[in-house]
C-alpha positions in Angstrom: 0.1 0.1 -0.3 1.3 3.6 -0.4 0.7 6.3 2.5 1.2 10.0 2.7 3.7 11.6 5.0 2.5 11.9 8.3 0.6 8.8 8.2 0.8 6.5 11.3 1.0 2.5 9.7 0.9 -0.5 11.4 4.3 -2.3 10.9 4.5 -6.5 11.2 7.3 -7.1 13.6 9.9 -8.4 13.5 10.1 -7.6 9.7 12.0 -9.5 8.8 9.7 -12.6 9.6 7.0 -14.2 7.3 4.2 -14.8 9.7 4.6 -12.0 11.7 3.0 -12.1 15.5 3.4 -8.3 16.2 2.3 -5.4 15.3 4.1 -1.9 15.5 3.5 1.6 14.8 5.5 3.8 12.4 5.0 6.6 10.9 6.0 7.8 7.5 8.5 10.9 6.6 8.9 10.5 2.8 6.3 11.5 0.7 3.6 9.7 -1.7 5.6 10.9 -4.6 8.4 9.2 -3.4 7.1 6.0 -1.8 5.4 5.3 -5.1 9.1 6.2 -7.2 10.9 4.1 -5.5 8.7 1.3 -4.5 9.9 1.2 -0.8 8.8 4.2 2.7 10.5 5.6 4.7 10.0 5.2 8.5 10.3 6.4 12.2 10.1 4.2 14.6 7.1 5.0 17.2 7.3 3.2 20.5 5.3 3.8 23.8 8.9 2.3 26.0 10.2 4.3 29.0 14.0 5.3 28.3 13.4 6.6 25.3 15.8 9.4 23.5 17.4 12.6 23.7 15.3 13.7 20.5 13.1 11.8 21.3 9.0 13.7 20.0 6.7 13.3 22.1 3.6 12.1 20.0 0.4 14.8 21.6 -2.2 14.5 20.2 -2.5 10.4 20.3 -6.7 10.0 19.1 -5.7 11.7 15.7 -2.4 9.5 15.5 -4.8 6.8 16.4 -3.1 5.5 19.2 -4.1 4.5 22.0 -1.2 5.1 24.8 1.5 7.4 25.3 3.9 6.9 22.7 6.9 9.3 20.7 8.4 9.4 17.6 12.6 8.2 18.3 14.8 8.8 15.0 15.5 5.2 14.9 15.1 5.1 11.4 14.3 3.0 8.4 13.2 1.7 4.8 10.0 -0.8 4.4 8.9 -2.9 1.1 5.6 -1.1 0.0 3.1 -3.7 1.2 5.0 -3.6 4.7 2.8 -1.1 6.0 -0.6 -3.4 6.5 -2.8 -0.2 7.9 -3.0 3.1 8.7 -3.4 3.9 12.4 -4.2 7.9 12.0 -2.0 10.4 10.8 0.4 12.7 12.8 -1.3 16.4 13.7 -0.3 19.7 12.1 1.2 20.4 16.0 2.8 16.4 16.0 4.1 17.2 12.4 6.1 20.1 13.1 7.9 18.7 16.4 8.7 15.6 14.1 10.3 18.3 10.9 12.7 20.4 13.5 13.6 17.3 15.4 14.8 15.7 11.7 16.4 18.8 11.0 18.2 19.2 14.0 19.7 15.8 13.3 20.2 16.2 10.2 22.4 19.6 10.7 19.5 21.1 8.2 18.7 24.9 8.3 14.7 25.8 8.1 
């Protein structure tokens, strides 16, 4: 499936297991056009795990994101084949997407 930037999606976990028993959320970072042209989607991990990274971005609007528990976007980035994300859970609210963009710019050393 093809998703849009800032969609929150469910991914099989682990990704390499042909019959995974779990699903984990992730946020799509790449654009729909990129995903179509490359056949892959760039994602960042979403976790509810405590003891996070200093770069973690809290998700404030859990309802819009489709998440049941307090969670953060962790800047642990990965690429998956477009077929891996199984469904859309929600999307990052505008405020959460803006916070994620700031964190990515900081991590990559890019200006506005």
